[in-house]
C-alpha distance (Angstrom), angle and dihedral (degrees) to the residues before:
residue distance angle dihedral
M1 . . .
L2 3.80 . .
P3 3.79 118.6 .
D4 3.80 118.6 -111.6
G5 3.76 109.6 -87.2
S6 3.79 97.4 26.5
S7 3.80 114.4 150.7
A8 3.81 85.6 -137.2
N9 3.82 85.4 74.8
F10 3.78 99.2 39.2
P11 3.81 97.7 171.9
Q12 3.81 88.8 59.1
L13 3.80 92.0 45.2
A14 3.81 88.9 48.6
Q15 3.80 90.5 55.8
L16 3.80 89.7 55.7
L17 3.81 93.5 45.5
K18 3.81 92.5 48.3
A19 3.81 91.3 49.4
G20 3.81 90.2 49.5
Y21 3.79 92.5 49.9
A22 3.81 92.2 47.5
G23 3.81 91.1 48.0
V24 3.79 93.4 51.6
K25 3.80 93.2 46.9
A26 3.83 92.1 46.4
V27 3.80 91.0 56.8
A28 3.81 100.1 34.0
P29 3.82 112.9 11.2
S30 3.80 94.9 -173.6
T31 3.81 93.8 53.4
Q32 3.80 113.7 113.9
V33 3.81 113.6 -129.7
I34 3.79 116.5 -142.6
L35 3.78 122.8 -159.5
H36 3.77 105.3 -157.5
L37 3.79 130.5 -160.1
G38 3.77 124.1 -168.8
D39 3.80 90.8 -130.3
V40 3.78 140.9 56.5
D41 3.82 95.8 -154.8
A42 3.80 105.4 133.6
S43 3.81 95.9 -140.3
K44 3.82 92.9 51.7
V45 3.79 93.7 45.1
Q46 3.81 91.7 45.5
W47 3.81 91.5 50.3
F48 3.81 93.9 48.2
F49 3.80 96.2 47.9
N50 3.81 92.7 42.0
Q51 3.80 86.0 57.0
C52 3.80 89.6 49.1
V53 3.81 91.0 52.7
A54 3.82 92.1 46.2
N55 3.81 90.3 51.3
G56 3.80 97.6 44.6
V57 3.81 97.5 -109.4
Q58 3.80 115.6 159.4
W59 3.80 126.6 -151.3
D60 3.78 138.1 158.4
I61 3.81 105.5 -151.1
I62 3.81 134.4 27.1
G63 3.79 113.8 -134.9
C64 3.80 122.1 -163.8
S65 3.76 130.2 176.6
Y66 3.77 116.4 -131.2
Y67 3.79 118.8 -172.9
P68 3.81 110.7 167.8
F69 3.80 93.1 -158.3
W70 3.80 94.0 55.0
T71 3.80 100.0 35.6
G72 3.78 97.8 39.4
L73 3.81 88.1 -139.0
T74 3.78 125.8 132.2
S75 3.78 118.2 -133.3
E76 3.81 88.7 -104.0
Q77 3.81 90.5 54.2
A78 3.80 89.9 49.5
R79 3.81 89.1 50.7
T80 3.81 89.9 49.9
N81 3.81 89.6 53.4
I82 3.81 91.7 49.4
N83 3.79 90.8 48.2
Q84 3.81 88.8 54.8
F85 3.80 95.9 57.6
Y86 3.81 102.2 27.6
P87 3.84 96.4 80.4
S88 3.80 91.0 55.4
F89 3.81 93.7 60.1
N90 3.82 106.4 18.6
K91 3.81 92.4 -149.7
P92 3.79 127.3 132.9
V93 3.80 113.2 -92.9
């Protein structure tokens, strides 16, 4: 059995994300909602946010963790990754 919120069951995860977004906006409409991934890899970020779009999830800002030691990427490589997915979503990163 998959845990609630697993990306392996994206429709279920999308329900949770949509409820979270709606809850934040109901309490504080001007608050910016960040969906955060623990990676800056363009293919992973692209996949996740494509799934969000396909499942009707809303968000305001894309958050990505970038730790040079763990990823082995330079800051320029991280920027290259961001530049690959940014045009697809046109949201602040």
